[in-house]
VEXRO-77385 format. One record per residue (C-alpha): residue number from 1; residue in one letter; chain; x, y, z. Coordinates in nm, 2 decimals. Example, Ala and Ser with C-alpha at 12.3 -4.5 7.8 and 13.67 -1.06 7.14 Angstrom:
! residues 2
<r><n>1</n><res>A</res><chain>A</chain><px>1.23</px><py>-0.45</py><pz>0.78</pz></r>
<r><n>2</n><res>S</res><chain>A</chain><px>1.37</px><py>-0.11</py><pz>0.71</pz></r>
//
This chain:
! residues 253
<r><n>1</n><res>M</res><chain>A</chain><px>0.79</px><py>15.13</py><pz>7.55</pz></r>
<r><n>2</n><res>S</res><chain>A</chain><px>0.46</px><py>15.05</py><pz>7.71</pz></r>
<r><n>3</n><res>E</res><chain>A</chain><px>0.35</px><py>14.70</py><pz>7.79</pz></r>
<r><n>4</n><res>M</res><chain>A</chain><px>0.09</px><py>14.72</py><pz>7.52</pz></r>
<r><n>5</n><res>D</res><chain>A</chain><px>0.36</px><py>14.83</py><pz>7.27</pz></r>
<r><n>6</n><res>R</res><chain>A</chain><px>0.58</px><py>14.54</py><pz>7.38</pz></r>
<r><n>7</n><res>S</res><chain>A</chain><px>0.30</px><py>14.29</py><pz>7.34</pz></r>
<r><n>8</n><res>A</res><chain>A</chain><px>0.23</px><py>14.42</py><pz>6.99</pz></r>
<r><n>9</n><res>L</res><chain>A</chain><px>0.59</px><py>14.38</py><pz>6.89</pz></r>
<r><n>10</n><res>I</res><chain>A</chain><px>0.61</px><py>14.03</py><pz>7.03</pz></r>
<r><n>11</n><res>G</res><chain>A</chain><px>0.30</px><py>13.93</py><pz>6.83</pz></r>
<r><n>12</n><res>A</res><chain>A</chain><px>0.44</px><py>14.09</py><pz>6.52</pz></r>
<r><n>13</n><res>L</res><chain>A</chain><px>0.78</px><py>13.91</py><pz>6.53</pz></r>
<r><n>14</n><res>P</res><chain>A</chain><px>0.68</px><py>13.61</py><pz>6.32</pz></r>
<r><n>15</n><res>Y</res><chain>A</chain><px>0.54</px><py>13.83</py><pz>6.04</pz></r>
<r><n>16</n><res>A</res><chain>A</chain><px>0.85</px><py>14.06</py><pz>6.05</pz></r>
<r><n>17</n><res>R</res><chain>A</chain><px>1.08</px><py>13.76</py><pz>6.03</pz></r>
<r><n>18</n><res>R</res><chain>A</chain><px>0.88</px><py>13.61</py><pz>5.74</pz></r>
<r><n>19</n><res>F</res><chain>A</chain><px>0.90</px><py>13.95</py><pz>5.55</pz></r>
<r><n>20</n><res>A</res><chain>A</chain><px>1.28</px><py>13.99</py><pz>5.62</pz></r>
<r><n>21</n><res>R</res><chain>A</chain><px>1.36</px><py>13.63</py><pz>5.51</pz></r>
<r><n>22</n><res>A</res><chain>A</chain><px>1.16</px><py>13.67</py><pz>5.19</pz></r>
<r><n>23</n><res>L</res><chain>A</chain><px>1.33</px><py>14.00</py><pz>5.12</pz></r>
<r><n>24</n><res>T</res><chain>A</chain><px>1.68</px><py>13.88</py><pz>5.18</pz></r>
<r><n>25</n><res>G</res><chain>A</chain><px>1.64</px><py>13.52</py><pz>5.06</pz></r>
<r><n>26</n><res>S</res><chain>A</chain><px>1.80</px><py>13.38</py><pz>5.37</pz></r>
<r><n>27</n><res>Q</res><chain>A</chain><px>1.69</px><py>13.26</py><pz>5.72</pz></r>
<r><n>28</n><res>A</res><chain>A</chain><px>2.01</px><py>13.39</py><pz>5.88</pz></r>
<r><n>29</n><res>R</res><chain>A</chain><px>2.02</px><py>13.73</py><pz>5.70</pz></r>
<r><n>30</n><res>G</res><chain>A</chain><px>1.65</px><py>13.78</py><pz>5.75</pz></r>
<r><n>31</n><res>D</res><chain>A</chain><px>1.67</px><py>13.71</py><pz>6.12</pz></r>
<r><n>32</n><res>A</res><chain>A</chain><px>1.98</px><py>13.93</py><pz>6.15</pz></r>
<r><n>33</n><res>L</res><chain>A</chain><px>1.79</px><py>14.21</py><pz>5.99</pz></r>
<r><n>34</n><res>V</res><chain>A</chain><px>1.50</px><py>14.18</py><pz>6.24</pz></r>
<r><n>35</n><res>A</res><chain>A</chain><px>1.75</px><py>14.17</py><pz>6.53</pz></r>
<r><n>36</n><res>E</res><chain>A</chain><px>1.91</px><py>14.49</py><pz>6.40</pz></r>
<r><n>37</n><res>A</res><chain>A</chain><px>1.57</px><py>14.65</py><pz>6.37</pz></r>
<r><n>38</n><res>L</res><chain>A</chain><px>1.48</px><py>14.56</py><pz>6.73</pz></r>
<r><n>39</n><res>R</res><chain>A</chain><px>1.81</px><py>14.71</py><pz>6.85</pz></r>
<r><n>40</n><res>G</res><chain>A</chain><px>1.74</px><py>15.04</py><pz>6.68</pz></r>
<r><n>41</n><res>E</res><chain>A</chain><px>1.48</px><py>15.31</py><pz>6.73</pz></r>
<r><n>42</n><res>L</res><chain>A</chain><px>1.13</px><py>15.19</py><pz>6.68</pz></r>
<r><n>43</n><res>E</res><chain>A</chain><px>0.84</px><py>15.42</py><pz>6.60</pz></r>
<r><n>44</n><res>A</res><chain>A</chain><px>0.50</px><py>15.38</py><pz>6.44</pz></r>
<r><n>45</n><res>P</res><chain>A</chain><px>0.48</px><py>15.52</py><pz>6.09</pz></r>
<r><n>46</n><res>E</res><chain>A</chain><px>0.30</px><py>15.85</py><pz>6.09</pz></r>
<r><n>47</n><res>G</res><chain>A</chain><px>-0.07</px><py>15.79</py><pz>6.02</pz></r>
<r><n>48</n><res>A</res><chain>A</chain><px>-0.06</px><py>15.43</py><pz>6.16</pz></r>
<r><n>49</n><res>R</res><chain>A</chain><px>-0.35</px><py>15.36</py><pz>6.39</pz></r>
<r><n>50</n><res>E</res><chain>A</chain><px>-0.32</px><py>15.16</py><pz>6.71</pz></r>
<r><n>51</n><res>G</res><chain>A</chain><px>-0.44</px><py>14.81</py><pz>6.67</pz></r>
<r><n>52</n><res>R</res><chain>A</chain><px>-0.34</px><py>14.46</py><pz>6.56</pz></r>
<r><n>53</n><res>L</res><chain>A</chain><px>-0.13</px><py>14.58</py><pz>6.27</pz></r>
<r><n>54</n><res>Q</res><chain>A</chain><px>0.06</px><py>14.85</py><pz>6.46</pz></r>
<r><n>55</n><res>G</res><chain>A</chain><px>0.34</px><py>14.63</py><pz>6.58</pz></r>
<r><n>56</n><res>R</res><chain>A</chain><px>0.38</px><py>14.48</py><pz>6.23</pz></r>
<r><n>57</n><res>L</res><chain>A</chain><px>0.40</px><py>14.82</py><pz>6.07</pz></r>
<r><n>58</n><res>V</res><chain>A</chain><px>0.66</px><py>14.94</py><pz>6.32</pz></r>
<r><n>59</n><res>L</res><chain>A</chain><px>0.89</px><py>14.64</py><pz>6.24</pz></r>
<r><n>60</n><res>Y</res><chain>A</chain><px>0.82</px><py>14.66</py><pz>5.87</pz></r>
<r><n>61</n><res>R</res><chain>A</chain><px>0.91</px><py>15.02</py><pz>5.87</pz></r>
<r><n>62</n><res>A</res><chain>A</chain><px>1.24</px><py>14.96</py><pz>6.05</pz></r>
<r><n>63</n><res>I</res><chain>A</chain><px>1.33</px><py>14.67</py><pz>5.82</pz></r>
<r><n>64</n><res>C</res><chain>A</chain><px>1.26</px><py>14.88</py><pz>5.51</pz></r>
<r><n>65</n><res>R</res><chain>A</chain><px>1.47</px><py>15.17</py><pz>5.65</pz></r>
<r><n>66</n><res>I</res><chain>A</chain><px>1.77</px><py>14.95</py><pz>5.73</pz></r>
<r><n>67</n><res>S</res><chain>A</chain><px>1.74</px><py>14.77</py><pz>5.39</pz></r>
<r><n>68</n><res>G</res><chain>A</chain><px>1.75</px><py>15.10</py><pz>5.20</pz></r>
<r><n>69</n><res>G</res><chain>A</chain><px>1.39</px><py>15.11</py><pz>5.08</pz></r>
<r><n>70</n><res>S</res><chain>A</chain><px>1.41</px><py>15.46</py><pz>4.95</pz></r>
<r><n>71</n><res>P</res><chain>A</chain><px>1.22</px><py>15.53</py><pz>4.63</pz></r>
<r><n>72</n><res>R</res><chain>A</chain><px>1.55</px><py>15.55</py><pz>4.44</pz></r>
<r><n>73</n><res>G</res><chain>A</chain><px>1.70</px><py>15.23</py><pz>4.59</pz></r>
<r><n>74</n><res>V</res><chain>A</chain><px>1.84</px><py>14.98</py><pz>4.34</pz></r>
<r><n>75</n><res>D</res><chain>A</chain><px>1.80</px><py>14.62</py><pz>4.42</pz></r>
<r><n>76</n><res>G</res><chain>A</chain><px>2.10</px><py>14.50</py><pz>4.23</pz></r>
<r><n>77</n><res>R</res><chain>A</chain><px>1.96</px><py>14.16</py><pz>4.13</pz></r>
<r><n>78</n><res>G</res><chain>A</chain><px>1.95</px><py>14.24</py><pz>3.76</pz></r>
<r><n>79</n><res>D</res><chain>A</chain><px>1.58</px><py>14.15</py><pz>3.72</pz></r>
<r><n>80</n><res>G</res><chain>A</chain><px>1.45</px><py>14.50</py><pz>3.68</pz></r>
<r><n>81</n><res>L</res><chain>A</chain><px>1.31</px><py>14.55</py><pz>4.03</pz></r>
<r><n>82</n><res>S</res><chain>A</chain><px>1.41</px><py>14.83</py><pz>4.26</pz></r>
<r><n>83</n><res>R</res><chain>A</chain><px>1.43</px><py>14.77</py><pz>4.63</pz></r>
<r><n>84</n><res>P</res><chain>A</chain><px>1.10</px><py>14.95</py><pz>4.70</pz></r>
<r><n>85</n><res>Q</res><chain>A</chain><px>0.92</px><py>14.75</py><pz>4.42</pz></r>
<r><n>86</n><res>R</res><chain>A</chain><px>1.04</px><py>14.42</py><pz>4.57</pz></r>
<r><n>87</n><res>M</res><chain>A</chain><px>0.95</px><py>14.53</py><pz>4.93</pz></r>
<r><n>88</n><res>L</res><chain>A</chain><px>0.61</px><py>14.65</py><pz>4.82</pz></r>
<r><n>89</n><res>L</res><chain>A</chain><px>0.54</px><py>14.33</py><pz>4.63</pz></r>
<r><n>90</n><res>L</res><chain>A</chain><px>0.61</px><py>14.13</py><pz>4.95</pz></r>
<r><n>91</n><res>L</res><chain>A</chain><px>0.42</px><py>14.36</py><pz>5.18</pz></r>
<r><n>92</n><res>T</res><chain>A</chain><px>0.11</px><py>14.36</py><pz>4.97</pz></r>
<r><n>93</n><res>S</res><chain>A</chain><px>0.12</px><py>13.99</py><pz>4.88</pz></r>
<r><n>94</n><res>L</res><chain>A</chain><px>0.29</px><py>13.77</py><pz>5.14</pz></r>
<r><n>95</n><res>E</res><chain>A</chain><px>0.21</px><py>14.01</py><pz>5.42</pz></r>
<r><n>96</n><res>E</res><chain>A</chain><px>-0.13</px><py>14.10</py><pz>5.28</pz></r>
<r><n>97</n><res>L</res><chain>A</chain><px>-0.12</px><py>14.47</py><pz>5.36</pz></r>
<r><n>98</n><res>E</res><chain>A</chain><px>-0.33</px><py>14.72</py><pz>5.18</pz></r>
<r><n>99</n><res>P</res><chain>A</chain><px>-0.14</px><py>14.96</py><pz>4.95</pz></r>
<r><n>100</n><res>A</res><chain>A</chain><px>-0.19</px><py>15.24</py><pz>5.20</pz></r>
<r><n>101</n><res>Q</res><chain>A</chain><px>-0.05</px><py>15.04</py><pz>5.48</pz></r>
<r><n>102</n><res>A</res><chain>A</chain><px>0.25</px><py>14.93</py><pz>5.27</pz></r>
<r><n>103</n><res>A</res><chain>A</chain><px>0.31</px><py>15.29</py><pz>5.18</pz></r>
<r><n>104</n><res>L</res><chain>A</chain><px>0.33</px><py>15.38</py><pz>5.55</pz></r>
<r><n>105</n><res>A</res><chain>A</chain><px>0.60</px><py>15.11</py><pz>5.60</pz></r>
<r><n>106</n><res>L</res><chain>A</chain><px>0.82</px><py>15.27</py><pz>5.33</pz></r>
<r><n>107</n><res>G</res><chain>A</chain><px>0.72</px><py>15.63</py><pz>5.42</pz></r>
<r><n>108</n><res>I</res><chain>A</chain><px>0.60</px><py>15.72</py><pz>5.06</pz></r>
<r><n>109</n><res>P</res><chain>A</chain><px>0.27</px><py>15.84</py><pz>4.92</pz></r>
<r><n>110</n><res>V</res><chain>A</chain><px>0.01</px><py>15.57</py><pz>4.86</pz></r>
<r><n>111</n><res>E</res><chain>A</chain><px>-0.01</px><py>15.67</py><pz>4.49</pz></r>
<r><n>112</n><res>E</res><chain>A</chain><px>0.36</px><py>15.61</py><pz>4.46</pz></r>
<r><n>113</n><res>A</res><chain>A</chain><px>0.34</px><py>15.28</py><pz>4.63</pz></r>
<r><n>114</n><res>I</res><chain>A</chain><px>0.06</px><py>15.17</py><pz>4.39</pz></r>
<r><n>115</n><res>A</res><chain>A</chain><px>0.27</px><py>15.27</py><pz>4.09</pz></r>
<r><n>116</n><res>H</res><chain>A</chain><px>0.57</px><py>15.07</py><pz>4.23</pz></r>
<r><n>117</n><res>V</res><chain>A</chain><px>0.35</px><py>14.76</py><pz>4.28</pz></r>
<r><n>118</n><res>E</res><chain>A</chain><px>0.20</px><py>14.78</py><pz>3.93</pz></r>
<r><n>119</n><res>A</res><chain>A</chain><px>0.54</px><py>14.82</py><pz>3.77</pz></r>
<r><n>120</n><res>A</res><chain>A</chain><px>0.69</px><py>14.53</py><pz>3.98</pz></r>
<r><n>121</n><res>R</res><chain>A</chain><px>0.40</px><py>14.30</py><pz>3.88</pz></r>
<r><n>122</n><res>G</res><chain>A</chain><px>0.48</px><py>14.37</py><pz>3.52</pz></r>
<r><n>123</n><res>H</res><chain>A</chain><px>0.82</px><py>14.21</py><pz>3.57</pz></r>
<r><n>124</n><res>L</res><chain>A</chain><px>0.69</px><py>13.88</py><pz>3.71</pz></r>
<r><n>125</n><res>R</res><chain>A</chain><px>0.68</px><py>13.70</py><pz>3.38</pz></r>
<r><n>126</n><res>A</res><chain>A</chain><px>1.04</px><py>13.80</py><pz>3.31</pz></r>
<r><n>127</n><res>G</res><chain>A</chain><px>1.16</px><py>13.60</py><pz>3.61</pz></r>
<r><n>128</n><res>A</res><chain>A</chain><px>1.36</px><py>13.28</py><pz>3.58</pz></r>
<r><n>129</n><res>V</res><chain>A</chain><px>1.16</px><py>12.97</py><pz>3.50</pz></r>
<r><n>130</n><res>A</res><chain>A</chain><px>1.17</px><py>12.70</py><pz>3.77</pz></r>
<r><n>131</n><res>R</res><chain>A</chain><px>1.12</px><py>12.33</py><pz>3.77</pz></r>
<r><n>132</n><res>V</res><chain>A</chain><px>0.87</px><py>12.28</py><pz>4.05</pz></r>
<r><n>133</n><res>L</res><chain>A</chain><px>0.80</px><py>11.99</py><pz>4.28</pz></r>
<r><n>134</n><res>I</res><chain>A</chain><px>0.46</px><py>12.02</py><pz>4.45</pz></r>
<r><n>135</n><res>I</res><chain>A</chain><px>0.42</px><py>11.83</py><pz>4.78</pz></r>
<r><n>136</n><res>E</res><chain>A</chain><px>0.05</px><py>11.82</py><pz>4.86</pz></r>
<r><n>137</n><res>D</res><chain>A</chain><px>-0.17</px><py>11.53</py><pz>4.97</pz></r>
<r><n>138</n><res>E</res><chain>A</chain><px>-0.51</px><py>11.68</py><pz>4.87</pz></r>
<r><n>139</n><res>P</res><chain>A</chain><px>-0.55</px><py>11.60</py><pz>4.49</pz></r>
<r><n>140</n><res>I</res><chain>A</chain><px>-0.78</px><py>11.89</py><pz>4.41</pz></r>
<r><n>141</n><res>I</res><chain>A</chain><px>-0.55</px><py>12.14</py><pz>4.59</pz></r>
<r><n>142</n><res>A</res><chain>A</chain><px>-0.25</px><py>11.99</py><pz>4.42</pz></r>
<r><n>143</n><res>L</res><chain>A</chain><px>-0.41</px><py>12.04</py><pz>4.08</pz></r>
<r><n>144</n><res>D</res><chain>A</chain><px>-0.50</px><py>12.39</py><pz>4.17</pz></r>
<r><n>145</n><res>L</res><chain>A</chain><px>-0.14</px><py>12.46</py><pz>4.27</pz></r>
<r><n>146</n><res>Q</res><chain>A</chain><px>-0.01</px><py>12.31</py><pz>3.95</pz></r>
<r><n>147</n><res>Q</res><chain>A</chain><px>-0.24</px><py>12.53</py><pz>3.75</pz></r>
<r><n>148</n><res>L</res><chain>A</chain><px>-0.12</px><py>12.84</py><pz>3.94</pz></r>
<r><n>149</n><res>V</res><chain>A</chain><px>0.24</px><py>12.75</py><pz>3.91</pz></r>
<r><n>150</n><res>E</res><chain>A</chain><px>0.22</px><py>12.69</py><pz>3.54</pz></r>
<r><n>151</n><res>A</res><chain>A</chain><px>0.02</px><py>13.01</py><pz>3.49</pz></r>
<r><n>152</n><res>A</res><chain>A</chain><px>0.32</px><py>13.19</py><pz>3.65</pz></r>
<r><n>153</n><res>G</res><chain>A</chain><px>0.54</px><py>13.05</py><pz>3.38</pz></r>
<r><n>154</n><res>H</res><chain>A</chain><px>0.70</px><py>12.76</py><pz>3.56</pz></r>
<r><n>155</n><res>E</res><chain>A</chain><px>0.72</px><py>12.38</py><pz>3.49</pz></r>
<r><n>156</n><res>V</res><chain>A</chain><px>0.58</px><py>12.13</py><pz>3.73</pz></r>
<r><n>157</n><res>V</res><chain>A</chain><px>0.80</px><py>11.82</py><pz>3.73</pz></r>
<r><n>158</n><res>G</res><chain>A</chain><px>0.61</px><py>11.62</py><pz>3.98</pz></r>
<r><n>159</n><res>I</res><chain>A</chain><px>0.33</px><py>11.61</py><pz>4.25</pz></r>
<r><n>160</n><res>A</res><chain>A</chain><px>0.39</px><py>11.41</py><pz>4.57</pz></r>
<r><n>161</n><res>A</res><chain>A</chain><px>0.13</px><py>11.32</py><pz>4.82</pz></r>
<r><n>162</n><res>S</res><chain>A</chain><px>0.37</px><py>11.17</py><pz>5.08</pz></r>
<r><n>163</n><res>E</res><chain>A</chain><px>0.72</px><py>11.22</py><pz>5.22</pz></r>
<r><n>164</n><res>D</res><chain>A</chain><px>0.86</px><py>10.91</py><pz>5.05</pz></r>
<r><n>165</n><res>E</res><chain>A</chain><px>0.71</px><py>11.00</py><pz>4.71</pz></r>
<r><n>166</n><res>A</res><chain>A</chain><px>0.84</px><py>11.36</py><pz>4.74</pz></r>
<r><n>167</n><res>V</res><chain>A</chain><px>1.19</px><py>11.23</py><pz>4.81</pz></r>
<r><n>168</n><res>A</res><chain>A</chain><px>1.18</px><py>10.99</py><pz>4.52</pz></r>
<r><n>169</n><res>I</res><chain>A</chain><px>1.06</px><py>11.25</py><pz>4.27</pz></r>
<r><n>170</n><res>A</res><chain>A</chain><px>1.31</px><py>11.50</py><pz>4.39</pz></r>
<r><n>171</n><res>A</res><chain>A</chain><px>1.59</px><py>11.25</py><pz>4.34</pz></r>
<r><n>172</n><res>A</res><chain>A</chain><px>1.48</px><py>11.17</py><pz>3.99</pz></r>
<r><n>173</n><res>E</res><chain>A</chain><px>1.38</px><py>11.52</py><pz>3.87</pz></r>
<r><n>174</n><res>R</res><chain>A</chain><px>1.62</px><py>11.75</py><pz>4.06</pz></r>
<r><n>175</n><res>P</res><chain>A</chain><px>1.36</px><py>12.04</py><pz>4.10</pz></r>
<r><n>176</n><res>T</res><chain>A</chain><px>1.48</px><py>12.39</py><pz>4.12</pz></r>
<r><n>177</n><res>L</res><chain>A</chain><px>1.19</px><py>12.50</py><pz>4.34</pz></r>
<r><n>178</n><res>V</res><chain>A</chain><px>0.99</px><py>12.30</py><pz>4.60</pz></r>
<r><n>179</n><res>L</res><chain>A</chain><px>0.64</px><py>12.40</py><pz>4.70</pz></r>
<r><n>180</n><res>A</res><chain>A</chain><px>0.53</px><py>12.21</py><pz>5.01</pz></r>
<r><n>181</n><res>D</res><chain>A</chain><px>0.23</px><py>12.18</py><pz>5.23</pz></r>
<r><n>182</n><res>V</res><chain>A</chain><px>0.31</px><py>12.12</py><pz>5.60</pz></r>
<r><n>183</n><res>N</res><chain>A</chain><px>0.04</px><py>11.86</py><pz>5.69</pz></r>
<r><n>184</n><res>L</res><chain>A</chain><px>0.04</px><py>11.56</py><pz>5.45</pz></r>
<r><n>185</n><res>G</res><chain>A</chain><px>-0.21</px><py>11.36</py><pz>5.66</pz></r>
<r><n>186</n><res>A</res><chain>A</chain><px>-0.13</px><py>10.99</py><pz>5.65</pz></r>
<r><n>187</n><res>G</res><chain>A</chain><px>0.16</px><py>11.07</py><pz>5.41</pz></r>
<r><n>188</n><res>G</res><chain>A</chain><px>0.37</px><py>11.23</py><pz>5.68</pz></r>
<r><n>189</n><res>D</res><chain>A</chain><px>0.50</px><py>11.58</py><pz>5.73</pz></r>
<r><n>190</n><res>G</res><chain>A</chain><px>0.60</px><py>11.83</py><pz>5.46</pz></r>
<r><n>191</n><res>T</res><chain>A</chain><px>0.88</px><py>11.98</py><pz>5.66</pz></r>
<r><n>192</n><res>S</res><chain>A</chain><px>1.03</px><py>11.63</py><pz>5.71</pz></r>
<r><n>193</n><res>A</res><chain>A</chain><px>1.00</px><py>11.56</py><pz>5.34</pz></r>
<r><n>194</n><res>V</res><chain>A</chain><px>1.19</px><py>11.89</py><pz>5.26</pz></r>
<r><n>195</n><res>A</res><chain>A</chain><px>1.45</px><py>11.81</py><pz>5.52</pz></r>
<r><n>196</n><res>R</res><chain>A</chain><px>1.52</px><py>11.47</py><pz>5.36</pz></r>
<r><n>197</n><res>I</res><chain>A</chain><px>1.54</px><py>11.63</py><pz>5.02</pz></r>
<r><n>198</n><res>M</res><chain>A</chain><px>1.78</px><py>11.89</py><pz>5.13</pz></r>
<r><n>199</n><res>R</res><chain>A</chain><px>2.03</px><py>11.63</py><pz>5.26</pz></r>
<r><n>200</n><res>T</res><chain>A</chain><px>2.12</px><py>11.56</py><pz>4.90</pz></r>
<r><n>201</n><res>Q</res><chain>A</chain><px>2.03</px><py>11.87</py><pz>4.70</pz></r>
<r><n>202</n><res>R</res><chain>A</chain><px>1.96</px><py>12.24</py><pz>4.73</pz></r>
<r><n>203</n><res>A</res><chain>A</chain><px>1.66</px><py>12.43</py><pz>4.60</pz></r>
<r><n>204</n><res>P</res><chain>A</chain><px>1.45</px><py>12.72</py><pz>4.72</pz></r>
<r><n>205</n><res>V</res><chain>A</chain><px>1.15</px><py>12.61</py><pz>4.93</pz></r>
<r><n>206</n><res>I</res><chain>A</chain><px>0.81</px><py>12.77</py><pz>4.97</pz></r>
<r><n>207</n><res>F</res><chain>A</chain><px>0.59</px><py>12.63</py><pz>5.25</pz></r>
<r><n>208</n><res>V</res><chain>A</chain><px>0.21</px><py>12.67</py><pz>5.23</pz></r>
<r><n>209</n><res>T</res><chain>A</chain><px>0.03</px><py>12.65</py><pz>5.57</pz></r>
<r><n>210</n><res>A</res><chain>A</chain><px>-0.27</px><py>12.79</py><pz>5.76</pz></r>
<r><n>211</n><res>Y</res><chain>A</chain><px>-0.05</px><py>12.84</py><pz>6.06</pz></r>
<r><n>212</n><res>P</res><chain>A</chain><px>0.27</px><py>13.03</py><pz>5.96</pz></r>
<r><n>213</n><res>E</res><chain>A</chain><px>0.36</px><py>13.11</py><pz>6.32</pz></r>
<r><n>214</n><res>R</res><chain>A</chain><px>0.43</px><py>12.74</py><pz>6.38</pz></r>
<r><n>215</n><res>L</res><chain>A</chain><px>0.72</px><py>12.75</py><pz>6.14</pz></r>
<r><n>216</n><res>L</res><chain>A</chain><px>0.86</px><py>13.07</py><pz>6.28</pz></r>
<r><n>217</n><res>T</res><chain>A</chain><px>0.95</px><py>12.97</py><pz>6.63</pz></r>
<r><n>218</n><res>G</res><chain>A</chain><px>1.32</px><py>13.07</py><pz>6.64</pz></r>
<r><n>219</n><res>Q</res><chain>A</chain><px>1.43</px><py>12.71</py><pz>6.67</pz></r>
<r><n>220</n><res>D</res><chain>A</chain><px>1.61</px><py>12.47</py><pz>6.44</pz></r>
<r><n>221</n><res>L</res><chain>A</chain><px>1.58</px><py>12.50</py><pz>6.06</pz></r>
<r><n>222</n><res>E</res><chain>A</chain><px>1.31</px><py>12.73</py><pz>5.94</pz></r>
<r><n>223</n><res>P</res><chain>A</chain><px>1.19</px><py>12.83</py><pz>5.59</pz></r>
<r><n>224</n><res>A</res><chain>A</chain><px>1.26</px><py>13.17</py><pz>5.43</pz></r>
<r><n>225</n><res>F</res><chain>A</chain><px>0.93</px><py>13.16</py><pz>5.24</pz></r>
<r><n>226</n><res>I</res><chain>A</chain><px>0.59</px><py>13.09</py><pz>5.39</pz></r>
<r><n>227</n><res>I</res><chain>A</chain><px>0.25</px><py>13.14</py><pz>5.22</pz></r>
<r><n>228</n><res>T</res><chain>A</chain><px>-0.06</px><py>13.16</py><pz>5.45</pz></r>
<r><n>229</n><res>K</res><chain>A</chain><px>-0.37</px><py>12.96</py><pz>5.35</pz></r>
<r><n>230</n><res>P</res><chain>A</chain><px>-0.60</px><py>13.07</py><pz>5.19</pz></r>
<r><n>231</n><res>F</res><chain>A</chain><px>-0.40</px><py>13.28</py><pz>4.95</pz></r>
<r><n>232</n><res>E</res><chain>A</chain><px>-0.46</px><py>13.48</py><pz>4.63</pz></r>
<r><n>233</n><res>P</res><chain>A</chain><px>-0.31</px><py>13.35</py><pz>4.30</pz></r>
<r><n>234</n><res>T</res><chain>A</chain><px>-0.09</px><py>13.66</py><pz>4.28</pz></r>
<r><n>235</n><res>T</res><chain>A</chain><px>0.06</px><py>13.58</py><pz>4.62</pz></r>
<r><n>236</n><res>L</res><chain>A</chain><px>0.19</px><py>13.24</py><pz>4.49</pz></r>
<r><n>237</n><res>A</res><chain>A</chain><px>0.32</px><py>13.40</py><pz>4.17</pz></r>
<r><n>238</n><res>I</res><chain>A</chain><px>0.51</px><py>13.67</py><pz>4.36</pz></r>
<r><n>239</n><res>A</res><chain>A</chain><px>0.65</px><py>13.41</py><pz>4.61</pz></r>
<r><n>240</n><res>T</res><chain>A</chain><px>0.78</px><py>13.19</py><pz>4.33</pz></r>
<r><n>241</n><res>Y</res><chain>A</chain><px>0.93</px><py>13.48</py><pz>4.15</pz></r>
<r><n>242</n><res>Q</res><chain>A</chain><px>1.10</px><py>13.60</py><pz>4.47</pz></r>
<r><n>243</n><res>A</res><chain>A</chain><px>1.23</px><py>13.26</py><pz>4.56</pz></r>
<r><n>244</n><res>V</res><chain>A</chain><px>1.37</px><py>13.19</py><pz>4.22</pz></r>
<r><n>245</n><res>T</res><chain>A</chain><px>1.53</px><py>13.54</py><pz>4.17</pz></r>
<r><n>246</n><res>R</res><chain>A</chain><px>1.66</px><py>13.54</py><pz>4.53</pz></r>
<r><n>247</n><res>G</res><chain>A</chain><px>1.79</px><py>13.19</py><pz>4.52</pz></r>
<r><n>248</n><res>V</res><chain>A</chain><px>1.64</px><py>13.10</py><pz>4.86</pz></r>
<r><n>249</n><res>H</res><chain>A</chain><px>1.78</px><py>12.78</py><pz>5.00</pz></r>
<r><n>250</n><res>L</res><chain>A</chain><px>1.74</px><py>12.57</py><pz>5.31</pz></r>
<r><n>251</n><res>D</res><chain>A</chain><px>2.08</px><py>12.44</py><pz>5.43</pz></r>
<r><n>252</n><res>P</res><chain>A</chain><px>2.13</px><py>12.07</py><pz>5.42</pz></r>
<r><n>253</n><res>V</res><chain>A</chain><px>2.06</px><py>11.90</py><pz>5.75</pz></r>
//
């Protein structure tokens, strides 16, 4: 492996870990999947050009192969999605790949990838309904998130602008999904708020941040779901669907 290739893979690791964690619904299982991919044979998908996405496509391809992302793969979650459909939803939403790039990761024709994505999005509304706590200190952004969450079919049980408020609402409402910003300004830190909530209850958590790499350092407790700001409404809908159907949890600390 050339030095350039090695550098590309190192730069791609946070994104590969985010994808693997979202796919498996677990920090530990996702990181183990990435480790297995790194131990195996890595090669760029045929047709992938050199550049900033090459390292990511190499790792995405290895993760999909290990996870059984063949067109006939069955996910086994009982929500109507096949493995390729779930993978392609995440690759085109959370990882923000073009359909042609996502198709390279799975090794299928782009037309087939597009069909999988369209079919998978048709299942989004059929996902389990969540009771959502939003942790966001900017009122306008919080209201936008509430509108998006409710448009995806979920119920917002509270909006918190600070750590203390988030902990209090969580204790009273027992949300089944937490959507948290990282920087709460004078109100504290979103990761700290989540850590405090997880001491007494368990719920899937989605973090929203402009700097996802800061949450994927390989140290301490890290989230399985991260949405990068700015994001499209469909990205949030898919992330909430995946978190609820996968039952993603942060372990109590």
